[in-house]
C-alpha positions in Angstrom: 230.4 44.5 41.5 230.9 40.7 41.8 233.1 38.7 39.4 231.4 36.6 36.8 232.3 33.0 35.7 233.8 29.8 36.9 235.8 30.2 40.2 238.0 27.2 39.0 238.9 28.7 35.6 242.4 29.0 34.2 241.7 32.4 32.5 241.0 35.5 34.6 240.1 38.6 32.6 240.7 41.9 34.5 238.8 44.9 33.3 239.0 48.4 34.8 235.7 49.2 36.6 231.9 48.7 36.1 230.6 51.0 33.4 227.8 53.4 34.4 225.4 52.2 31.8 226.8 48.7 31.5 227.9 46.5 34.4 226.8 49.0 37.1 223.2 48.8 35.6 223.1 45.1 34.7 225.1 43.6 37.6 227.5 41.6 35.3 230.9 42.8 34.0 231.0 44.0 30.4 227.2 43.5 30.0 225.2 46.3 28.6 228.1 48.4 27.2 230.0 48.6 24.0 233.1 46.9 25.3 231.1 43.8 26.1 230.1 43.3 22.5 233.6 42.5 21.3 234.6 40.7 24.5 231.7 38.3 24.6 231.8 37.6 20.8 235.5 36.8 21.2 235.0 34.6 24.2 232.3 32.7 22.3 234.5 32.3 19.2 237.4 30.9 21.3 235.2 28.5 23.4 235.2 30.5 26.6 231.5 31.4 26.5 228.3 29.5 25.8 226.7 32.5 23.9 228.1 35.3 21.8 226.4 38.1 23.7 225.6 39.1 27.2 222.4 41.0 27.8 221.5 40.4 31.4 222.4 38.3 34.5 219.6 35.9 33.6 220.3 35.4 29.9 221.7 31.9 30.3 225.2 32.8 29.3 227.9 30.7 31.0 231.6 31.2 30.9 233.8 28.1 30.2 237.2 28.0 32.0 237.0 31.8 32.3 236.2 34.4 34.9 235.8 38.2 34.6 236.6 40.7 37.3 237.5 44.4 37.6 240.4 46.2 39.2 237.9 48.6 40.8 234.7 47.0 42.2 232.3 50.0 42.2 231.3 52.7 39.7 234.0 55.5 39.9 233.0 59.2 39.8 232.9 60.4 36.2 233.3 56.8 35.1 237.1 57.1 35.5 238.8 55.5 38.5 241.6 57.2 40.4 244.6 55.7 42.1 243.0 55.7 45.5 240.1 53.6 44.3 242.4 51.2 42.6 244.4 50.9 45.8 241.3 50.4 47.9 240.1 47.6 45.7 243.4 45.9 45.1 243.0 43.5 48.0 239.9 42.1 46.3 241.9 41.6 43.1 244.8 40.0 45.0 242.3 37.5 46.6 240.9 36.7 43.2 244.3 36.1 41.8 245.4 34.0 44.7 242.5 31.6 44.1 243.7 30.8 40.6 245.0 27.3 40.1 248.5 26.6 38.8 248.9 27.2 35.1 246.4 30.0 35.0 246.6 33.1 32.9 245.5 36.7 33.5 244.4 38.9 30.6 244.6 42.6 31.6 242.4 44.9 29.5 244.3 48.2 29.5 247.1 49.9 31.4 245.3 50.5 34.7 244.2 46.9 34.9 247.7 45.8 34.1 249.1 47.9 36.9 246.5 46.7 39.3 247.5 43.1 38.6 251.2 43.8 39.1 250.4 45.6 42.3 248.2 42.8 43.6 251.0 40.4 43.2 253.5 42.7 45.0 255.7 42.9 41.9 257.7 45.9 40.6 255.8 47.9 38.0 259.1 48.7 36.1 259.7 45.0 35.5 256.4 44.6 33.6 255.7 47.3 31.0 252.2 47.4 29.5 252.5 46.5 25.8 249.5 45.2 23.8 250.1 41.5 23.2 252.9 41.3 25.8 253.2 38.0 27.6 254.8 37.8 31.0 255.6 35.0 33.4 254.6 36.5 36.7 255.3 33.5 38.9 256.2 29.9 38.2 252.4 29.1 38.0 250.9 32.3 36.6 251.2 34.3 33.4 249.9 37.7 32.2 248.9 38.8 28.7 248.1 42.4 28.0 245.6 43.8 25.6 244.3 47.3 24.9 240.8 47.6 26.5 238.0 46.7 24.2 236.3 50.0 24.7 234.3 51.9 22.1 237.1 54.6 22.0 239.8 52.0 21.3 237.8 50.1 18.7 236.5 53.3 16.9 240.1 54.8 16.7 241.4 51.3 15.6 243.9 51.3 18.5 242.3 47.8 19.0 240.9 45.9 16.0 239.0 42.7 16.0 242.0 41.0 14.4 244.3 42.3 17.2 242.0 41.1 19.9 241.7 37.7 18.3 245.5 37.5 18.1 245.6 38.0 21.9 243.1 35.2 22.4 245.1 32.9 20.1 248.0 33.4 22.4 245.8 32.7 25.4 244.4 29.5 23.9 247.9 28.4 22.9 249.3 29.0 26.4 246.4 27.3 28.2 246.6 24.3 25.8 250.3 24.0 26.2 250.1 24.0 30.0 247.3 21.5 29.9 249.4 19.2 27.7 252.4 19.5 30.0 250.2 18.7 33.1 248.6 15.7 31.3 252.1 14.3 30.3 253.2 14.2 34.0 
């Protein structure tokens, strides 16, 4: 499954894997599944998307300063990736992360995505615990913010609410705006 969005963006969103009835069927991450509803509405609300919903690869939606990828590139059996699949795809994620420009931020959606990001950078898992809303400086030029995945299960059980997700995006906007201000002052 290819990534979606601007290759020169400062925000990289890392999901888990293409959903069977969503991205695997549509060809775009978080398109055609429940998780995409909250994600694309939020991206639009915070200025990262040109539309508030994603329906297909030719719907005219563009991402602004944002790119979406997955820790696992292909549909996993039973729609649940195992460690071997995450390990196999980790090089793709590492390459995606290595292309980010200084001052970029990664949003990991869920524990497995968080772990895949930490692994892709060759960092120690024990130094970066997954906590919803946590903000980590990974390198001098790269930060990570964690969020619960915007899945139907997490939103239906209220593990993740719209307000909680918006709080994460407020942190993202603040961090990116602060970095842009510092770069412009130089």
